[in-house]
C-alpha angles and dihedrals in degrees: 000000000000092000088057095048091046089052093048090047092052091046090050090052092048089049092048089051094048091048092047088047093050090048092051092046090054090048090049092052093048089054092051093048091049091048091045093054088053091052090048091054093046091054092054090058105103098187112126094228091059090052094053114121116247125185116235094245094061096072089047090051092053092051090052089048092049090049094050098041105036095069089062084067089063094040097044116059106210091201095064109043093151094062097044114130116169115208107213090202090052091052095049091043086054099038103037097065088043095052092041090052093052091045095051091043089053093048090049093051096043104038121354103054095045093041099044113017101042087044089052094241094134097154091060089045091057094043092049093054091043089057093047091049092047093045089052092051092045090049091050087052093051093045090052093047091051091055097045104034123114121228090261094054113100138171094286091052087053095058098035102041112016119024110096090345092175091060097042116142098010142018108241119218090239093054091048092049093048092054092047089052093047093051091045091051090050092050096046091048093048094047094048093048090052094046092049092048091049090047092049091050092044090053093046091051091046089050093050090045091052092047091050088050091052092044087052093050093045090051089049092053096044090052087055093061098069098048089046094051092042091050092053094046096049091053091053090049091047089053091048096053091072094042103040118359093188091054090050092050091050087046088055092053091049090049091049091053092046095048088049092059094040092049092062101031106039093059091066121093088230136016131183118271093239091055092051091048088051088059091050089050093051091048091052091050089051092049093049091063092071095047130079124271093248090060109130110222124167123178115185120187125187113171123174091188113019091181095064111122125236139162112282122257092004093139096035097099091054089051089047092049093047093050100038102048100037098087107115115185090190099050147011114303122223144162124195120189129184126182121185133175127192122168105318096336119101120185130192119190125175134175121188139166108270121230107168113211125213093235115101128242089245091068101041109021102095094115097052092038089055091043094053091044092053090049092053092050099042107032103023106171091000103086139060118210124179136168125197137173114213122174091337091312120124113216125192122185122184123175120182129190100214121221115257093213094061108120 
């Protein structure tokens, strides 16, 4: 019984950690997206001042100046200049801990944490911070002594009567414990800050590496489309040469026009939906040349916004599949294609006569395999794709929820 409860408890802890991890991952990705949008808007700014080169240390310098100067706004009241009296010791008492904190923090992030913590030299790390904190306290004592000393006070007077006067004669347990807690807190905060910054940078780099990998794969897949289409079309024209040379010549002219369009448009990351549909129309016209006159082809288009931008040739494999596999020697061949777009929803619906071939998809499925891979990469979780065969009719349905950020 106890074993089961301990197992359930461990599983609950693991589940909680995983859920927390997922929530934090979502928040992190949202932050990356927001910052990326800001950078994208900044890159669109053509003003010369925005494009002026600035070294990395300059923003850090301004931050330090702000930290140093801004407290004066709180100390000095602008409405009563006549009654201003600046107490040097008060300013030092305020600024000295602030500057020492910044200096110790800088040393931790630049040298101590990478040199000691990540090399598992924890004792040296704690001792180094202890020395820094003690040195800061000692320098403060020296500074205050110089300000307050009388002409007769010397070095001996500093050590005998002034330095750490509250601890003179002995070191109490409470004072030592307070010092140890202070140094431990400094160490923990510096280490956690460094780890968080490293983790954020690591997550960002991994995100960019993944994006670059996806972009490389998308470019590779897109480059596969044109050779695949050209290979099929040239095979069709080759078959037509022996049957009908005039139709073969007409097909070559059609292919030339289509390739001219594809050469300049497909290389773009996005093209308008109207241009992409135009490519599909030209392809269908080219395919009809090899089919009989009684072939029933219907191509319906209803676009709410023809200028909406999409990835080029995204629907071409579906059009190829509908036109290529619809020839039925035992009955009437047909292909009915409908493309509609409303808002950010794009739908492709096709019905064609189904004549299954003996060749496996492994040998001839490059187009659809590429098509599904591109959908997964570009519209992961934002598309629906289904294929059905009803009464020897092959039905393809594709619904894409277009990205709102497309130009």
